[in-house]
Structure formats: C-alpha cells, structure tokens
N, C-alpha and C positions, 0 to 999 in steps of 0.2 A: 420481408420474409426471412426468418432466421436461417443461418447457414445449416444445411443438412448434416454437416459433420458433427453437429451437437449430439447426435444419437450415439450412445456408447455401447460397445460390444461387451456385455456383462460376462459372457463366457470367457472372453479373452482376458478381462480384468481378473477373473477368478484364478486363472492359471498364472498371471503375471505378478500378482501381489506378493506371493511368498518369496519371490526372487529379487524384490526391489533392494533389500538391504545388502544382498550379496553383490549385486551389480554396482551399487553405490560405493562399496568398499574396494572393489577391484578397479573400477574406472568411473570417476565422476563424470567425465566427458561422455562416455558411452551411455551412462544412465540418463543424462540430460537430453542427449539426442534421441534416445528411445522414448523418454517421457514426452518430449516435444512431438515426435511422430505419432505416438499413441493418442495424444489429446487433440492435436490440430489436423492429423492425417496428412501432414506435409513432411518431406524429408528436411533435415536441418543441415544447411550448408554453412559450416563454420569457417571454411577456407575463404569463401567469397560470399559472405552474407549480404542479402539484398533486401529481404523482407524486414519490416520493423521488428517482428517477433523473433526472427533469426538474430538480428543484431542485439536484441536484449539477451539472448542466450549467450552470445559471445561476451558481453559485458558481465553477465552473471557468472561465467566460468573463469574468465581470464583477466578481467580488469578490476571490477569492484572488490573482490576479496583481497586485493593487494593494496587498496587505497584506504589508509587509516581515517581519512576525512569522511569517506563513505560510511564506514562503520560508526563514526561519531554521529553523523547526521541521521543514521537509521535508528539510533538509540533514543528512547523517549526522554531520558534524563540528559544525556550528553549533548543532544541537539539543542537543548536550551542554552548551553554555553555558547554554541555556534551562533545562535540568534542574538544573544546578548553582545557578543563580540562585534556583530554587524550593526549594532544599535537598534535592534528590534525587540528589546525586552518587553515593550508594551504590547506585543502581539501574543505573548505567552499566556496560556490558560493558567490562572492561579492554582497552585498546588497546596494540598492539605497534608502531605507527608510523603517521605520516601523511606522504604523499609527493606531490609535484607530478608526478613522472615515475616510470614503472615501473622505469627503469634505476637509480634511486637506492636501490632496495630491496636490502638485504643479506640474502639468503635464508639464508646460513650462520648468521646470528644468530637466526633464527626457530626456534620449537619445531617438533616434528613435525607438529602440527595447528594450523590457524589458518583464519580466514575473511578473504578479501580482497574489498573492495567499492569501487565508485566512490561519491563523496560526493554527486553531483548527480542521482541517479536513484533509482528505486524498486526495480529488479530486477537491475541489472547487478552480479553478484557471483559468487564461486567459493568453494566449501567444500573445503578441503584437509585430507583425513584423513591423508594420508601424504606428507610433503614429498619423500621420495625418489622417489615415483612421479609427482610433479607435473611436468607439461610446461611448464617456465618459458618457453620460446621461444613456444609456442603462446599462453600467457597474455599474454605481452608484446604480441603482435600484436593480441590481442583488446582489451586495455586501451588500447592506442594508438588504436584505433577509437572506443572508448567515450569516452575523454577528449576527443576532438576534436568529439564530437557534442553539440549542444544538446538535451538530453533533453526539456526543456520545449517546444521548438519541434517536436521529432519527434513527441511525443504530444499536442500542443496542451494541455498542462497547464503554462501559462506561469509558474506560481509556482515551477517548478524552474529557470527560465532564469537568475535572478540568482545561483544557487549556484555557487561556485568549483569547477570540476572537479578533484578530487584522488583519491588512493587512500588508503583507510583499512584497516588490518589489525587485526582484533580477535582476542582469544583465542577458542578453540573451546570452547563450553560443552558440558558433559556428558562422557560417557565415550568419545566418538569413534566409537562403534559405532552407537548410536541417537541421532538428533537430538532435542533437547528439544521438548516440546509447546509450541505457541505459542497465546496467548490474544489474540484480536483484538477489542477492545471498541469498540463504536460509541457515540459520545457526541453527543447531539443537544441543542444549546443548553445545554450544561453538565450534561446528565443522561444517564447510561449506560442504554441501553434494550435492547441485544442484543449478542451476540457470536458469533463462531464459533471453534471449537477445531480447530487443525491438528495432526493426528497422523500418524505413519508417513512423515514426510518422508524422501525418499531411498529408500524401499522401496515401500510401498503407501499413498500419501498420501490422507488423508481430511479432509473439512471438515464439522464437525458444528455446525449452526446452532441457537442457543439464545436464549431470552429471558434477560434479565439475572438472573432468579431461577432459572436453570438448567433451566427446562422447555423441551421441544422447540419449535423455531420452524422446522419443516420447510418451510413455504412460502417462506422466504427462502433456501433452497438456490438457488444460481445457477450459470449457465453449464455445467450438466451435471455439476458436481462431486458426488462421492459422499460421504455421511456415513459415520461409523464404524459397524461392525456393532453395537457396544455403546457406549452413551453414555460418553464419557470421564469419569472421576471429577472432582468439584469440588474444587479445591485448598483446603486448610485456610485459606490466607491470601487467598482470593479476594475477600473483602469489602475487604481492604486494597488489593488490586489495583484494584478498582472506584473506591475513594476517590481513589487516585492518578490514575487515568485521568480522572476528573471534574475534579480540580484542574488538571492540566496542559492540559486541553481547554477550560477556562472561557472564554478569550478568543475562541473560534471558534464559528460557528453549527453546524458539524459537523466532526468528525475521528474517524478510527479510531486508537485508541492500542493498540499491540501490546506484549505482554510474554511473557517466559518465566518459568517457575518451576523452578529446578534445586536439588535437595536442600533444598527448603523456602525458598529465597531467590528473591525477585523480581528480575528483570532487565528493564530497558527495551529494546525492540527498535527501534521507529520510530513515527512519526506519518504517517498517510496521509490526505490531504484529499479526494481524488477516487478512491476505490477502483475499479480497472479502468476508469478514466476516467469512471465513473458509467454506463457502458453495460452494465448488468447485466441478464441475462435470468433473472428469478426463476421458480422452479418454479410458484408461485401468483401470477398477475398481480395479484390483489387485495392481496397483501402490499406491492406497490409503493405503493399508496394508503395502506395502514395506516402504513407507515414515513414516508410523506409528511406525514401528520398530526403526526408527532413533530417534524418539522423546520420551524421558523418562520424564514423568510427575509424576512418582510415589511419589516423595517427596511432591507433592502438593495435592494429592488425599485425600479426606475426609475419615477418618477412620470409 
C-alpha cells in the first residue's frame, strides 16, 4: 500500500511556490529543509541525519557541491572520460555528436533514430524514434531554454552547476520499438545493496525494487510508482554489472549507477548522486531507516 504522505496539499503548494526563489537565495539550507519537509512530511535532521533520505540531503548540501569528481561524473560528457580512465570505454553508448548550440546540429547526417540530451542535467532529453516525424523547431526552442538554465541552481543540486551546458546525441539502443530495460544500482560506501529495474518505458513504465540478491524490496517503492506485474528476469551478466557499479562508485559515499543490457552487452547510462533530490516518499517508512544504516557519512559530518 503506497505511503499516505503521497497526497499533496495543493493549497499549501499554491502559497509556497511564489516564495521558493526568495528562500533559495537567502538560505539554500533552509530551502532544502523546507522542501524535504513539504514533500516527505518529515523534519530534516542535518545535525544527526539517520534516515537515508536525510543523509542524501546532507550530501546534497555540504559534500557533493565541493567535490569536482562528483560534478565530472554527473556530466553526460565528462563522465565518459572517467569511465575511459577506469578502462570501461567499451560500456559507453556510441555518440553521434556533441554541440554547444542546437543550430550546429546537422540533422540530415543523423540516423533515423537517436537520443538527444543536455549534458548538465539529469532529465532533460528527447528520444527520437523517427527523425522524419521529429519537430526540430519545437526541440530547438526547448533546448535553447534548457541550455540557458543552471540545472544545479534550479534543483538545488549544486554539483550540476559546474558542468558545461552542451547537447550530446547518442545512438538509440535496441530495436527502436521497445526501449531497453534499465538497471539502477544503488552503491553505499562502495557496496551495492539494492536496485530498481525500469521496464516498459514509453508505454507502461514500471519500477521494480529489489535487494542486490534479486529478492523483492517492496518497501523501497517510492513516490507511488508501480512495480512490474511479474518480476523482471535477472540478466546473466548481472554480477559483472554489479562489480562495475561498485568499481566506478568507489570514491563516493553514495551514488546510483545506471546500466542497460542490450543483446547481452552492458552499456553505461549515467551516475546519479541525489536521486529525486533525495526527497523520496518510500512505501514503507521503516525502509528509510534500513537504507540509512547502509550509508555511513560520519567522515563528512561537521564537528
């Protein structure tokens, strides 16, 4: 049963929205604490964080914005150099181009299918299944807005702010009809503990939460998302995927490493350091404490 805290007070939101920018400017910490309280309905203890979601807020505010490697790995172009340095160039999705401006893209040279993304954000992208049906002018206007915006400032995930805003175009993985399954592996202090599997993207999207041994972890379902009716099969090369996730995540207290598996080959997707800004509403509130025990941020806490 979904957490009852999912229900939003729309009247409260109506009065709060106009003041968000002011609070952000005056005190980022106050803004994050208020946002966390508003979404999760829990107070945010930053002096002695215990919950998983509280610890993510601490990392979001005080740790990750100061770590250049976090910013590098959050960027869609710069993370590729990190993977290459670790000898994992073979995991990278082939790219069709990197551009500073949308106007520089030669669409006549692109294949029928491709994926176009901004480099400095987590969600700003477009899947193009048929170039002939792609509204280039509409996309141009949208990307112009995205490229001008400081995603890190907008979401208060300031580790994104140093990333150069660009456009990256990647090959479209899979057959173009069904989007590939995505495996989002959560790594705590270098150890993979759980994941969720994303299936049915573009049609009937589902998020199936699992412990790393592939047993159900239903309590960690969040934000009202539904799991698959039948648990997705475990890939034959999943152990290799986990080993890679732990290797590339080793320098960080927490990160979610995302992968695809297409025709038996592993592809790297991205690294996310503060999933959903850490403002997750878990189906079972006790899961927040369970996951909190997995994450040791004591070396980073202010004395």
